[in-house]
PARO-498577 format. One record per residue (C-alpha): x, y, z; residue in three letters. Coordinates in pm, 1 decimal. Example, Ala and Ser with C-alpha at 12.3 -4.5 7.8 and 13.67 -1.06 7.14 Angstrom:
BEGIN
<<1230.0 -450.0 780.0> ALA>
<<1367.0 -106.0 714.0> SER>
***
This chain:
BEGIN
<<2259.8 -3558.9 11194.7> UNK>
<<2231.5 -3457.3 10846.9> UNK>
<<2373.2 -3121.3 10823.1> UNK>
<<2748.8 -2971.5 10799.5> UNK>
<<2891.4 -2858.0 11093.8> UNK>
<<3186.9 -2610.4 11124.5> UNK>
<<3370.3 -2558.9 11451.6> UNK>
<<3102.8 -2310.6 11550.3> UNK>
<<2826.5 -2553.7 11619.1> UNK>
<<3003.9 -2698.3 11832.0> UNK>
<<3032.4 -2585.2 12211.4> UNK>
<<3377.6 -2521.3 12360.7> UNK>
<<3617.1 -2831.5 12382.2> UNK>
<<3982.9 -2841.7 12516.4> UNK>
<<4228.2 -3073.7 12441.6> UNK>
<<4570.3 -3074.0 12581.6> UNK>
<<4488.5 -2689.5 12599.2> UNK>
<<4398.4 -2665.0 12255.4> UNK>
<<4023.7 -2566.4 12096.2> UNK>
<<3927.9 -2888.6 11978.8> UNK>
<<3601.4 -2823.1 11798.8> UNK>
<<3703.5 -2811.0 11443.6> UNK>
<<3841.0 -3166.7 11505.8> UNK>
<<3497.9 -3291.7 11665.8> UNK>
<<3307.5 -3084.8 11348.1> UNK>
<<3516.6 -3264.2 11110.4> UNK>
<<3475.1 -3638.8 11277.4> UNK>
<<3143.9 -3517.9 11271.6> UNK>
<<3110.5 -3463.9 10883.8> UNK>
<<3249.3 -3781.7 10814.1> UNK>
<<3041.2 -3974.8 11021.3> UNK>
<<2737.6 -3810.6 10842.2> UNK>
<<2929.3 -3873.9 10523.3> UNK>
<<2970.1 -4238.9 10536.0> UNK>
<<2632.6 -4236.1 10684.3> UNK>
<<2739.8 -4432.1 11022.9> UNK>
<<2487.4 -4218.7 11255.5> UNK>
<<2276.4 -4502.8 11357.0> UNK>
<<2550.0 -4730.8 11389.2> UNK>
<<2735.7 -4451.8 11631.6> UNK>
<<2394.1 -4429.4 11835.8> UNK>
<<2344.3 -4781.5 11863.5> UNK>
<<2702.2 -4993.1 11884.6> UNK>
<<2925.8 -4997.8 12186.9> UNK>
<<3289.6 -5065.9 12167.5> UNK>
<<3393.0 -5378.6 12393.0> UNK>
<<3448.1 -5219.4 12737.9> UNK>
<<3810.3 -5360.7 12773.3> UNK>
<<3897.7 -5207.0 12423.8> UNK>
<<3689.5 -4884.8 12377.5> UNK>
<<3736.5 -4714.5 12041.7> UNK>
<<4120.3 -4709.6 12057.1> UNK>
<<4135.3 -5081.0 12057.8> UNK>
<<3826.7 -5174.9 11863.3> UNK>
<<3889.1 -5395.1 11543.3> UNK>
<<3545.3 -5311.7 11378.7> UNK>
<<3559.6 -5230.8 10999.0> UNK>
<<3341.1 -4881.6 11063.3> UNK>
<<3647.9 -4752.9 11256.6> UNK>
<<3897.6 -4877.8 11004.5> UNK>
<<3673.3 -4700.9 10762.9> UNK>
<<3617.6 -4367.5 10972.1> UNK>
<<3987.7 -4357.2 11111.4> UNK>
<<4161.4 -4400.3 10683.2> UNK>
<<3921.4 -4139.5 10594.7> UNK>
<<4150.3 -3859.7 10450.0> UNK>
<<3988.4 -3570.1 10629.3> UNK>
<<4031.8 -3791.4 10975.2> UNK>
<<4375.1 -3888.1 10853.2> UNK>
<<4418.7 -3518.0 10793.9> UNK>
<<4362.2 -3365.7 11128.1> UNK>
<<4667.0 -3547.5 11272.6> UNK>
<<4507.0 -3748.7 11565.2> UNK>
<<4713.7 -3962.8 11826.7> UNK>
<<4507.3 -4248.3 11909.8> UNK>
<<4365.8 -4080.2 12244.4> UNK>
<<4238.7 -3784.2 12070.9> UNK>
<<4073.7 -3959.2 11792.5> UNK>
<<3908.1 -4213.7 12047.8> UNK>
<<3788.5 -3898.2 12247.0> UNK>
<<3629.5 -3742.1 11939.6> UNK>
<<3437.8 -4105.7 11844.1> UNK>
<<3321.6 -4070.0 12243.6> UNK>
<<3219.3 -3731.8 12158.9> UNK>
<<3032.1 -3811.2 11837.3> UNK>
<<2926.4 -4092.5 11954.0> UNK>
<<2751.3 -3876.0 12277.8> UNK>
<<2580.3 -3620.4 12004.8> UNK>
<<2421.1 -3940.3 11830.3> UNK>
<<2241.0 -4078.0 12138.2> UNK>
<<2149.9 -3738.4 12318.0> UNK>
<<2137.5 -3485.9 12028.0> UNK>
<<2406.8 -3192.0 11966.3> UNK>
<<2216.2 -2946.4 12111.4> UNK>
<<2235.7 -3149.0 12448.5> UNK>
<<2596.5 -3216.0 12408.6> UNK>
<<2767.3 -3060.8 12739.0> UNK>
<<3159.0 -3145.7 12803.1> UNK>
<<3288.8 -3121.7 13107.4> UNK>
***
């Protein structure tokens, strides 16, 4: 993905009863800035860890990015954002359906 996203580019996603599209857009924009879309598409966190407990350097780079820290994620919401970004990387934004 090359373009900058806004929350209006993301289909409706609610987490804890709140609109979560802004956080997903920020995550996608950080991944674009860091040029990590191919990595998101091709790499999988270990099944017993998921994104939350994976000690991969790219996760640290993403997690400590100022735009991500400003979102105030819990570990769970950050991991969810990463899973959604992985789905976008693999299936394309136009095919993103969150159920």
